[in-house]
C-alpha positions in Angstrom: 30.6 84.7 16.8 31.6 87.5 13.6 34.9 87.6 12.3 37.1 90.9 12.2 36.8 91.1 8.8 32.9 91.1 8.8 32.9 94.0 11.1 34.7 96.0 8.4 32.4 95.0 5.5 31.5 98.3 4.6 34.9 99.4 4.2 35.9 96.4 2.3 33.2 97.2 -0.1 34.0 100.9 -0.3 37.6 100.0 -1.3 36.6 97.4 -3.7 34.6 100.0 -5.5 37.3 102.7 -5.6 40.7 100.9 -6.7 42.5 104.2 -6.7 42.6 104.5 -3.1 44.0 101.1 -2.7 46.7 101.8 -5.4 47.3 105.1 -4.0 47.9 103.7 -0.6 50.3 100.7 -2.1 52.5 103.7 -4.2 52.8 105.5 -1.0 54.2 102.4 0.7 56.3 101.7 -2.4 57.8 104.9 -2.6 58.8 105.0 1.1 60.3 102.0 0.5 62.3 103.0 -2.5 63.4 106.1 -0.7 64.7 103.9 2.4 66.5 101.7 -0.1 68.0 104.8 -2.0 69.2 106.1 1.3 71.1 103.2 2.2 72.8 102.6 -1.1 73.7 106.4 -1.2 75.1 106.4 2.8 75.9 102.8 3.3 74.1 102.8 6.5 70.6 101.4 7.4 68.8 102.6 10.1 66.9 100.3 12.5 64.4 100.9 15.1 66.2 99.2 17.9 70.1 98.9 18.3 72.9 100.3 16.3 72.6 101.3 12.6 73.4 98.4 10.1 76.5 99.1 7.9 78.2 97.4 5.1 76.9 94.2 3.7 74.1 94.2 6.5 73.0 97.7 5.3 73.2 96.8 1.5 71.1 93.4 2.2 68.5 95.5 4.2 68.5 98.0 1.2 68.1 95.0 -1.3 64.9 93.9 0.8 63.4 97.5 0.6 64.0 97.8 -2.7 62.2 94.4 -3.8 59.3 95.0 -1.4 59.2 98.6 -2.9 59.1 97.6 -6.2 56.4 94.9 -5.5 54.4 97.4 -3.9 54.6 100.0 -6.8 53.8 97.0 -9.3 50.7 96.2 -7.2 49.7 100.2 -7.3 50.0 99.8 -11.0 48.0 96.7 -11.2 44.9 98.1 -9.2 45.1 101.3 -11.0 44.8 99.8 -14.2 42.9 96.4 -13.8 40.7 97.9 -11.2 
């Protein structure tokens, strides 16, 4: 029984040969997360998928989480672009 990853072997090989595509995807995700974090710190509110928006300390905590993961994603993008 083949694994799901085996079915995408051609895509994985293509992405392995083109690290800038992976870096660009990671950079887009990182910039989106950083944008969300900045909006939280400016407005003091964090939007949620369900329920009421977060405010106060909860919003700042969510902003910090988005900021950390955004920086990590951008760091990975730089690493992939430089190291290949």
